[in-house]
PyMOL Python script that loads the backbone (N, CA, C, O; Angstrom):
from pymol import cmd

cmd.read_pdbstr("""\
ATOM      1  N   UNK A   1     -41.277 -21.896  56.950  1.00  0.00           N
ATOM      2  CA  UNK A   1     -41.467 -22.047  55.511  1.00  0.00           C
ATOM      3  C   UNK A   1     -41.228 -20.705  54.827  1.00  0.00           C
ATOM      4  O   UNK A   1     -41.699 -19.669  55.296  1.00  0.00           O
ATOM      5  N   UNK A   2     -40.499 -20.730  53.721  1.00  0.00           N
ATOM      6  CA  UNK A   2     -40.170 -19.486  53.035  1.00  0.00           C
ATOM      7  C   UNK A   2     -41.275 -19.092  52.061  1.00  0.00           C
ATOM      8  O   UNK A   2     -42.139 -19.892  51.702  1.00  0.00           O
ATOM      9  N   UNK A   3     -41.212 -17.830  51.650  1.00  0.00           N
ATOM     10  CA  UNK A   3     -42.166 -17.270  50.706  1.00  0.00           C
ATOM     11  C   UNK A   3     -41.359 -16.567  49.617  1.00  0.00           C
ATOM     12  O   UNK A   3     -40.290 -16.024  49.894  1.00  0.00           O
ATOM     13  N   UNK A   4     -41.856 -16.573  48.394  1.00  0.00           N
ATOM     14  CA  UNK A   4     -41.175 -15.901  47.285  1.00  0.00           C
ATOM     15  C   UNK A   4     -42.098 -14.867  46.661  1.00  0.00           C
ATOM     16  O   UNK A   4     -43.307 -15.069  46.547  1.00  0.00           O
ATOM     17  N   UNK A   5     -41.491 -13.749  46.259  1.00  0.00           N
ATOM     18  CA  UNK A   5     -42.249 -12.708  45.554  1.00  0.00           C
ATOM     19  C   UNK A   5     -41.410 -12.189  44.397  1.00  0.00           C
ATOM     20  O   UNK A   5     -40.181 -12.260  44.420  1.00  0.00           O
ATOM     21  N   UNK A   6     -42.091 -11.669  43.391  1.00  0.00           N
ATOM     22  CA  UNK A   6     -41.453 -10.967  42.282  1.00  0.00           C
ATOM     23  C   UNK A   6     -42.040  -9.572  42.244  1.00  0.00           C
ATOM     24  O   UNK A   6     -43.258  -9.396  42.244  1.00  0.00           O
ATOM     25  N   UNK A   7     -41.163  -8.587  42.211  1.00  0.00           N
ATOM     26  CA  UNK A   7     -41.603  -7.197  42.199  1.00  0.00           C
ATOM     27  C   UNK A   7     -41.089  -6.505  40.941  1.00  0.00           C
ATOM     28  O   UNK A   7     -39.941  -6.695  40.539  1.00  0.00           O
ATOM     29  N   UNK A   8     -41.956  -5.699  40.323  1.00  0.00           N
ATOM     30  CA  UNK A   8     -41.532  -4.857  39.212  1.00  0.00           C
ATOM     31  C   UNK A   8     -40.926  -3.589  39.815  1.00  0.00           C
ATOM     32  O   UNK A   8     -41.564  -2.893  40.606  1.00  0.00           O
ATOM     33  N   UNK A   9     -39.675  -3.303  39.423  1.00  0.00           N
ATOM     34  CA  UNK A   9     -38.956  -2.166  40.001  1.00  0.00           C
ATOM     35  C   UNK A   9     -38.405  -1.317  38.867  1.00  0.00           C
ATOM     36  O   UNK A   9     -37.710  -1.822  37.985  1.00  0.00           O
ATOM     37  N   UNK A  10     -38.717  -0.022  38.892  1.00  0.00           N
ATOM     38  CA  UNK A  10     -38.193   0.875  37.863  1.00  0.00           C
ATOM     39  C   UNK A  10     -37.117   1.779  38.461  1.00  0.00           C
ATOM     40  O   UNK A  10     -37.036   1.976  39.673  1.00  0.00           O
ATOM     41  N   UNK A  11     -36.299   2.320  37.564  1.00  0.00           N
ATOM     42  CA  UNK A  11     -35.234   3.225  37.981  1.00  0.00           C
ATOM     43  C   UNK A  11     -33.865   2.573  38.004  1.00  0.00           C
ATOM     44  O   UNK A  11     -32.859   3.266  38.155  1.00  0.00           O
ATOM     45  N   UNK A  12     -33.802   1.253  37.857  1.00  0.00           N
ATOM     46  CA  UNK A  12     -32.511   0.569  37.812  1.00  0.00           C
ATOM     47  C   UNK A  12     -31.957   0.672  36.393  1.00  0.00           C
ATOM     48  O   UNK A  12     -32.641   0.326  35.430  1.00  0.00           O
ATOM     49  N   UNK A  13     -30.719   1.149  36.267  1.00  0.00           N
ATOM     50  CA  UNK A  13     -30.147   1.389  34.940  1.00  0.00           C
ATOM     51  C   UNK A  13     -28.939   0.507  34.616  1.00  0.00           C
ATOM     52  O   UNK A  13     -28.559   0.385  33.452  1.00  0.00           O
ATOM     53  N   UNK A  14     -28.328  -0.117  35.647  1.00  0.00           N
ATOM     54  CA  UNK A  14     -27.075  -0.830  35.402  1.00  0.00           C
ATOM     55  C   UNK A  14     -26.832  -1.891  36.479  1.00  0.00           C
ATOM     56  O   UNK A  14     -27.632  -2.070  37.397  1.00  0.00           O
ATOM     57  N   UNK A  15     -25.717  -2.577  36.337  1.00  0.00           N
ATOM     58  CA  UNK A  15     -25.337  -3.584  37.312  1.00  0.00           C
ATOM     59  C   UNK A  15     -25.112  -2.998  38.699  1.00  0.00           C
ATOM     60  O   UNK A  15     -25.348  -3.662  39.708  1.00  0.00           O
ATOM     61  N   UNK A  16     -24.659  -1.758  38.742  1.00  0.00           N
ATOM     62  CA  UNK A  16     -24.470  -1.101  40.039  1.00  0.00           C
ATOM     63  C   UNK A  16     -25.793  -0.940  40.773  1.00  0.00           C
ATOM     64  O   UNK A  16     -25.863  -1.107  41.990  1.00  0.00           O
ATOM     65  N   UNK A  17     -26.837  -0.615  40.025  1.00  0.00           N
ATOM     66  CA  UNK A  17     -28.173  -0.503  40.621  1.00  0.00           C
ATOM     67  C   UNK A  17     -28.622  -1.855  41.157  1.00  0.00           C
ATOM     68  O   UNK A  17     -29.180  -1.949  42.250  1.00  0.00           O
ATOM     69  N   UNK A  18     -28.370  -2.904  40.372  1.00  0.00           N
ATOM     70  CA  UNK A  18     -28.711  -4.261  40.805  1.00  0.00           C
ATOM     71  C   UNK A  18     -28.004  -4.589  42.119  1.00  0.00           C
ATOM     72  O   UNK A  18     -28.612  -5.118  43.049  1.00  0.00           O
ATOM     73  N   UNK A  19     -26.709  -4.266  42.180  1.00  0.00           N
ATOM     74  CA  UNK A  19     -25.926  -4.553  43.386  1.00  0.00           C
ATOM     75  C   UNK A  19     -26.446  -3.773  44.589  1.00  0.00           C
ATOM     76  O   UNK A  19     -26.482  -4.300  45.701  1.00  0.00           O
ATOM     77  N   UNK A  20     -26.847  -2.524  44.374  1.00  0.00           N
ATOM     78  CA  UNK A  20     -27.377  -1.711  45.466  1.00  0.00           C
ATOM     79  C   UNK A  20     -28.636  -2.349  46.040  1.00  0.00           C
ATOM     80  O   UNK A  20     -28.763  -2.504  47.255  1.00  0.00           O
ATOM     81  N   UNK A  21     -29.565  -2.716  45.162  1.00  0.00           N
ATOM     82  CA  UNK A  21     -30.818  -3.337  45.610  1.00  0.00           C
ATOM     83  C   UNK A  21     -30.534  -4.660  46.319  1.00  0.00           C
ATOM     84  O   UNK A  21     -31.079  -4.923  47.391  1.00  0.00           O
ATOM     85  N   UNK A  22     -29.691  -5.483  45.725  1.00  0.00           N
ATOM     86  CA  UNK A  22     -29.400  -6.794  46.303  1.00  0.00           C
ATOM     87  C   UNK A  22     -28.733  -6.662  47.667  1.00  0.00           C
ATOM     88  O   UNK A  22     -29.084  -7.388  48.596  1.00  0.00           O
ATOM     89  N   UNK A  23     -27.773  -5.744  47.801  1.00  0.00           N
ATOM     90  CA  UNK A  23     -27.068  -5.624  49.083  1.00  0.00           C
ATOM     91  C   UNK A  23     -27.973  -5.048  50.163  1.00  0.00           C
ATOM     92  O   UNK A  23     -27.902  -5.473  51.316  1.00  0.00           O
ATOM     93  N   UNK A  24     -28.823  -4.086  49.809  1.00  0.00           N
ATOM     94  CA  UNK A  24     -29.751  -3.524  50.801  1.00  0.00           C
ATOM     95  C   UNK A  24     -30.746  -4.581  51.276  1.00  0.00           C
ATOM     96  O   UNK A  24     -31.013  -4.693  52.472  1.00  0.00           O
ATOM     97  N   UNK A  25     -31.289  -5.348  50.346  1.00  0.00           N
ATOM     98  CA  UNK A  25     -32.254  -6.381  50.723  1.00  0.00           C
ATOM     99  C   UNK A  25     -31.593  -7.477  51.548  1.00  0.00           C
ATOM    100  O   UNK A  25     -32.201  -8.006  52.479  1.00  0.00           O
ATOM    101  N   UNK A  26     -30.363  -7.817  51.216  1.00  0.00           N
ATOM    102  CA  UNK A  26     -29.654  -8.871  51.937  1.00  0.00           C
ATOM    103  C   UNK A  26     -29.417  -8.514  53.402  1.00  0.00           C
ATOM    104  O   UNK A  26     -29.205  -9.399  54.231  1.00  0.00           O
ATOM    105  N   UNK A  27     -29.452  -7.223  53.722  1.00  0.00           N
ATOM    106  CA  UNK A  27     -29.265  -6.772  55.101  1.00  0.00           C
ATOM    107  C   UNK A  27     -30.502  -7.008  55.965  1.00  0.00           C
ATOM    108  O   UNK A  27     -30.409  -7.012  57.193  1.00  0.00           O
ATOM    109  N   UNK A  28     -31.656  -7.203  55.334  1.00  0.00           N
ATOM    110  CA  UNK A  28     -32.880  -7.438  56.099  1.00  0.00           C
ATOM    111  C   UNK A  28     -32.850  -8.819  56.741  1.00  0.00           C
ATOM    112  O   UNK A  28     -32.348  -9.767  56.138  1.00  0.00           O
ATOM    113  N   UNK A  29     -33.381  -8.947  57.958  1.00  0.00           N
ATOM    114  CA  UNK A  29     -33.465 -10.271  58.565  1.00  0.00           C
ATOM    115  C   UNK A  29     -34.451 -11.142  57.786  1.00  0.00           C
ATOM    116  O   UNK A  29     -35.497 -10.665  57.346  1.00  0.00           O
ATOM    117  N   UNK A  30     -34.113 -12.406  57.623  1.00  0.00           N
ATOM    118  CA  UNK A  30     -35.034 -13.336  56.987  1.00  0.00           C
ATOM    119  C   UNK A  30     -34.925 -13.441  55.485  1.00  0.00           C
ATOM    120  O   UNK A  30     -35.646 -14.228  54.872  1.00  0.00           O
ATOM    121  N   UNK A  31     -34.037 -12.665  54.869  1.00  0.00           N
ATOM    122  CA  UNK A  31     -33.871 -12.762  53.418  1.00  0.00           C
ATOM    123  C   UNK A  31     -33.047 -14.004  53.103  1.00  0.00           C
ATOM    124  O   UNK A  31     -31.945 -14.174  53.626  1.00  0.00           O
ATOM    125  N   UNK A  32     -33.579 -14.865  52.254  1.00  0.00           N
ATOM    126  CA  UNK A  32     -32.908 -16.112  51.893  1.00  0.00           C
ATOM    127  C   UNK A  32     -32.148 -15.950  50.584  1.00  0.00           C
ATOM    128  O   UNK A  32     -30.992 -16.361  50.477  1.00  0.00           O
ATOM    129  N   UNK A  33     -32.796 -15.351  49.588  1.00  0.00           N
ATOM    130  CA  UNK A  33     -32.118 -15.109  48.314  1.00  0.00           C
ATOM    131  C   UNK A  33     -32.728 -13.902  47.618  1.00  0.00           C
ATOM    132  O   UNK A  33     -33.897 -13.569  47.813  1.00  0.00           O
ATOM    133  N   UNK A  34     -31.896 -13.252  46.794  1.00  0.00           N
ATOM    134  CA  UNK A  34     -32.326 -12.083  46.026  1.00  0.00           C
ATOM    135  C   UNK A  34     -31.766 -12.218  44.617  1.00  0.00           C
ATOM    136  O   UNK A  34     -30.581 -12.494  44.436  1.00  0.00           O
ATOM    137  N   UNK A  35     -32.624 -12.023  43.624  1.00  0.00           N
ATOM    138  CA  UNK A  35     -32.191 -11.990  42.230  1.00  0.00           C
ATOM    139  C   UNK A  35     -32.717 -10.689  41.636  1.00  0.00           C
ATOM    140  O   UNK A  35     -33.919 -10.424  41.665  1.00  0.00           O
ATOM    141  N   UNK A  36     -31.809  -9.884  41.098  1.00  0.00           N
ATOM    142  CA  UNK A  36     -32.180  -8.567  40.580  1.00  0.00           C
ATOM    143  C   UNK A  36     -31.778  -8.475  39.113  1.00  0.00           C
ATOM    144  O   UNK A  36     -30.668  -8.859  38.745  1.00  0.00           O
ATOM    145  N   UNK A  37     -32.678  -7.966  38.279  1.00  0.00           N
ATOM    146  CA  UNK A  37     -32.371  -7.732  36.865  1.00  0.00           C
ATOM    147  C   UNK A  37     -32.832  -6.338  36.469  1.00  0.00           C
ATOM    148  O   UNK A  37     -34.028  -6.048  36.462  1.00  0.00           O
ATOM    149  N   UNK A  38     -31.858  -5.463  36.135  1.00  0.00           N
ATOM    150  CA  UNK A  38     -32.254  -4.121  35.689  1.00  0.00           C
ATOM    151  C   UNK A  38     -32.851  -4.181  34.295  1.00  0.00           C
ATOM    152  O   UNK A  38     -33.694  -3.352  33.952  1.00  0.00           O
ATOM    153  N   UNK A  39     -32.431  -5.146  33.480  1.00  0.00           N
ATOM    154  CA  UNK A  39     -32.978  -5.276  32.127  1.00  0.00           C
ATOM    155  C   UNK A  39     -34.446  -5.681  32.156  1.00  0.00           C
ATOM    156  O   UNK A  39     -35.259  -5.155  31.396  1.00  0.00           O
ATOM    157  N   UNK A  40     -34.778  -6.620  33.038  1.00  0.00           N
ATOM    158  CA  UNK A  40     -36.163  -7.079  33.163  1.00  0.00           C
ATOM    159  C   UNK A  40     -36.979  -6.210  34.102  1.00  0.00           C
ATOM    160  O   UNK A  40     -38.195  -6.369  34.210  1.00  0.00           O
ATOM    161  N   UNK A  41     -36.290  -5.267  34.799  1.00  0.00           N
ATOM    162  CA  UNK A  41     -36.941  -4.404  35.795  1.00  0.00           C
ATOM    163  C   UNK A  41     -37.672  -5.247  36.834  1.00  0.00           C
ATOM    164  O   UNK A  41     -38.826  -4.982  37.174  1.00  0.00           O
ATOM    165  N   UNK A  42     -36.972  -6.276  37.335  1.00  0.00           N
ATOM    166  CA  UNK A  42     -37.605  -7.210  38.251  1.00  0.00           C
ATOM    167  C   UNK A  42     -36.672  -7.584  39.395  1.00  0.00           C
ATOM    168  O   UNK A  42     -35.458  -7.708  39.227  1.00  0.00           O
ATOM    169  N   UNK A  43     -37.283  -7.760  40.566  1.00  0.00           N
ATOM    170  CA  UNK A  43     -36.569  -8.230  41.746  1.00  0.00           C
ATOM    171  C   UNK A  43     -37.320  -9.440  42.289  1.00  0.00           C
ATOM    172  O   UNK A  43     -38.506  -9.354  42.608  1.00  0.00           O
ATOM    173  N   UNK A  44     -36.627 -10.558  42.389  1.00  0.00           N
ATOM    174  CA  UNK A  44     -37.191 -11.789  42.948  1.00  0.00           C
ATOM    175  C   UNK A  44     -36.565 -12.004  44.318  1.00  0.00           C
ATOM    176  O   UNK A  44     -35.342 -11.993  44.460  1.00  0.00           O
ATOM    177  N   UNK A  45     -37.408 -12.200  45.323  1.00  0.00           N
ATOM    178  CA  UNK A  45     -36.918 -12.339  46.694  1.00  0.00           C
ATOM    179  C   UNK A  45     -37.555 -13.570  47.329  1.00  0.00           C
ATOM    180  O   UNK A  45     -38.766 -13.777  47.243  1.00  0.00           O
ATOM    181  N   UNK A  46     -36.723 -14.376  47.962  1.00  0.00           N
ATOM    182  CA  UNK A  46     -37.202 -15.466  48.804  1.00  0.00           C
ATOM    183  C   UNK A  46     -36.891 -15.068  50.238  1.00  0.00           C
ATOM    184  O   UNK A  46     -35.766 -14.679  50.553  1.00  0.00           O
ATOM    185  N   UNK A  47     -37.890 -15.166  51.104  1.00  0.00           N
ATOM    186  CA  UNK A  47     -37.711 -14.687  52.473  1.00  0.00           C
ATOM    187  C   UNK A  47     -38.519 -15.514  53.461  1.00  0.00           C
ATOM    188  O   UNK A  47     -39.426 -16.258  53.089  1.00  0.00           O
ATOM    189  N   UNK A  48     -38.161 -15.362  54.731  1.00  0.00           N
ATOM    190  CA  UNK A  48     -38.879 -16.008  55.826  1.00  0.00           C
ATOM    191  C   UNK A  48     -39.919 -15.012  56.336  1.00  0.00           C
ATOM    192  O   UNK A  48     -39.552 -13.995  56.924  1.00  0.00           O
ATOM    193  N   UNK A  49     -41.218 -15.283  56.122  1.00  0.00           N
ATOM    194  CA  UNK A  49     -42.254 -14.325  56.515  1.00  0.00           C
ATOM    195  C   UNK A  49     -42.366 -14.128  58.027  1.00  0.00           C
ATOM    196  O   UNK A  49     -43.043 -13.204  58.479  1.00  0.00           O
ATOM    197  N   UNK A  50     -41.717 -14.976  58.805  1.00  0.00           N
ATOM    198  CA  UNK A  50     -41.709 -14.776  60.261  1.00  0.00           C
ATOM    199  C   UNK A  50     -40.734 -13.673  60.653  1.00  0.00           C
ATOM    200  O   UNK A  50     -40.818 -13.134  61.756  1.00  0.00           O
ATOM    201  N   UNK A  51     -39.803 -13.334  59.750  1.00  0.00           N
ATOM    202  CA  UNK A  51     -38.767 -12.353  60.075  1.00  0.00           C
ATOM    203  C   UNK A  51     -38.875 -11.042  59.303  1.00  0.00           C
ATOM    204  O   UNK A  51     -38.401 -10.009  59.776  1.00  0.00           O
ATOM    205  N   UNK A  52     -39.486 -11.069  58.132  1.00  0.00           N
ATOM    206  CA  UNK A  52     -39.681  -9.850  57.348  1.00  0.00           C
ATOM    207  C   UNK A  52     -40.947 -10.011  56.516  1.00  0.00           C
ATOM    208  O   UNK A  52     -41.517 -11.099  56.444  1.00  0.00           O
ATOM    209  N   UNK A  53     -41.381  -8.925  55.889  1.00  0.00           N
ATOM    210  CA  UNK A  53     -42.600  -9.000  55.078  1.00  0.00           C
ATOM    211  C   UNK A  53     -42.439  -8.183  53.803  1.00  0.00           C
ATOM    212  O   UNK A  53     -41.434  -7.499  53.612  1.00  0.00           O
ATOM    213  N   UNK A  54     -43.436  -8.264  52.938  1.00  0.00           N
ATOM    214  CA  UNK A  54     -43.385  -7.592  51.646  1.00  0.00           C
ATOM    215  C   UNK A  54     -43.254  -6.080  51.827  1.00  0.00           C
ATOM    216  O   UNK A  54     -42.524  -5.438  51.072  1.00  0.00           O
ATOM    217  N   UNK A  55     -43.937  -5.502  52.802  1.00  0.00           N
ATOM    218  CA  UNK A  55     -43.846  -4.059  53.032  1.00  0.00           C
ATOM    219  C   UNK A  55     -42.423  -3.633  53.343  1.00  0.00           C
ATOM    220  O   UNK A  55     -41.957  -2.616  52.828  1.00  0.00           O
ATOM    221  N   UNK A  56     -41.725  -4.394  54.176  1.00  0.00           N
ATOM    222  CA  UNK A  56     -40.337  -4.061  54.506  1.00  0.00           C
ATOM    223  C   UNK A  56     -39.446  -4.183  53.278  1.00  0.00           C
ATOM    224  O   UNK A  56     -38.546  -3.367  53.075  1.00  0.00           O
ATOM    225  N   UNK A  57     -39.691  -5.190  52.470  1.00  0.00           N
ATOM    226  CA  UNK A  57     -38.912  -5.382  51.249  1.00  0.00           C
ATOM    227  C   UNK A  57     -39.139  -4.212  50.297  1.00  0.00           C
ATOM    228  O   UNK A  57     -38.180  -3.655  49.762  1.00  0.00           O
ATOM    229  N   UNK A  58     -40.391  -3.837  50.081  1.00  0.00           N
ATOM    230  CA  UNK A  58     -40.702  -2.708  49.206  1.00  0.00           C
ATOM    231  C   UNK A  58     -40.110  -1.412  49.747  1.00  0.00           C
ATOM    232  O   UNK A  58     -39.545  -0.628  48.986  1.00  0.00           O
ATOM    233  N   UNK A  59     -40.231  -1.177  51.050  1.00  0.00           N
ATOM    234  CA  UNK A  59     -39.682   0.039  51.657  1.00  0.00           C
ATOM    235  C   UNK A  59     -38.175   0.117  51.475  1.00  0.00           C
ATOM    236  O   UNK A  59     -37.635   1.195  51.228  1.00  0.00           O
ATOM    237  N   UNK A  60     -37.499  -1.002  51.593  1.00  0.00           N
ATOM    238  CA  UNK A  60     -36.041  -1.036  51.429  1.00  0.00           C
ATOM    239  C   UNK A  60     -35.644  -0.672  50.002  1.00  0.00           C
ATOM    240  O   UNK A  60     -34.672   0.055  49.795  1.00  0.00           O
ATOM    241  N   UNK A  61     -36.385  -1.172  49.022  1.00  0.00           N
ATOM    242  CA  UNK A  61     -36.109  -0.844  47.620  1.00  0.00           C
ATOM    243  C   UNK A  61     -36.344   0.649  47.385  1.00  0.00           C
ATOM    244  O   UNK A  61     -35.545   1.299  46.710  1.00  0.00           O
ATOM    245  N   UNK A  62     -37.411   1.187  47.924  1.00  0.00           N
ATOM    246  CA  UNK A  62     -37.722   2.610  47.765  1.00  0.00           C
ATOM    247  C   UNK A  62     -36.658   3.474  48.445  1.00  0.00           C
ATOM    248  O   UNK A  62     -36.228   4.485  47.889  1.00  0.00           O
ATOM    249  N   UNK A  63     -36.234   3.076  49.648  1.00  0.00           N
ATOM    250  CA  UNK A  63     -35.190   3.813  50.354  1.00  0.00           C
ATOM    251  C   UNK A  63     -33.872   3.788  49.590  1.00  0.00           C
ATOM    252  O   UNK A  63     -33.054   4.696  49.743  1.00  0.00           O
ATOM    253  N   UNK A  64     -33.652   2.757  48.766  1.00  0.00           N
ATOM    254  CA  UNK A  64     -32.434   2.672  47.957  1.00  0.00           C
ATOM    255  C   UNK A  64     -32.517   3.575  46.719  1.00  0.00           C
ATOM    256  O   UNK A  64     -31.540   3.723  45.985  1.00  0.00           O
ATOM    257  N   UNK A  65     -33.701   4.181  46.497  1.00  0.00           N
ATOM    258  CA  UNK A  65     -33.836   5.156  45.408  1.00  0.00           C
ATOM    259  C   UNK A  65     -34.570   4.659  44.191  1.00  0.00           C
ATOM    260  O   UNK A  65     -34.497   5.282  43.132  1.00  0.00           O
ATOM    261  N   UNK A  66     -35.274   3.554  44.311  1.00  0.00           N
ATOM    262  CA  UNK A  66     -35.968   2.979  43.162  1.00  0.00           C
ATOM    263  C   UNK A  66     -37.474   2.925  43.423  1.00  0.00           C
ATOM    264  O   UNK A  66     -37.922   3.135  44.550  1.00  0.00           O
ATOM    265  N   UNK A  67     -38.240   2.645  42.386  1.00  0.00           N
ATOM    266  CA  UNK A  67     -39.696   2.662  42.485  1.00  0.00           C
ATOM    267  C   UNK A  67     -40.246   1.260  42.313  1.00  0.00           C
ATOM    268  O   UNK A  67     -39.924   0.573  41.343  1.00  0.00           O
ATOM    269  N   UNK A  68     -41.076   0.834  43.256  1.00  0.00           N
ATOM    270  CA  UNK A  68     -41.768  -0.444  43.153  1.00  0.00           C
ATOM    271  C   UNK A  68     -43.076  -0.182  42.429  1.00  0.00           C
ATOM    272  O   UNK A  68     -43.887   0.631  42.871  1.00  0.00           O
ATOM    273  N   UNK A  69     -43.279  -0.871  41.319  1.00  0.00           N
ATOM    274  CA  UNK A  69     -44.485  -0.645  40.487  1.00  0.00           C
ATOM    275  C   UNK A  69     -45.699  -1.310  41.108  1.00  0.00           C
ATOM    276  O   UNK A  69     -46.796  -1.230  40.557  1.00  0.00           O
TER     277      UNK A  69
END
""", "prot")
cmd.dss("prot")
cmd.show_as("cartoon", "prot")
cmd.util.cbc("prot")
cmd.orient("prot")
């Protein structure tokens, strides 16, 4: 069964930032879908909790250079 989360993310300024976050998250095992909006400063992720978790998702966003609020 999948799980969905919405994270407030700051530091995204453009579509390129959105693409960076989306592509990095998509590389994680268990990611089903990713929706990123720099305007809303939000990242919505659907994932399989048996394969990844919220900490890994947050760490990936931070490693990409952005801040999880």
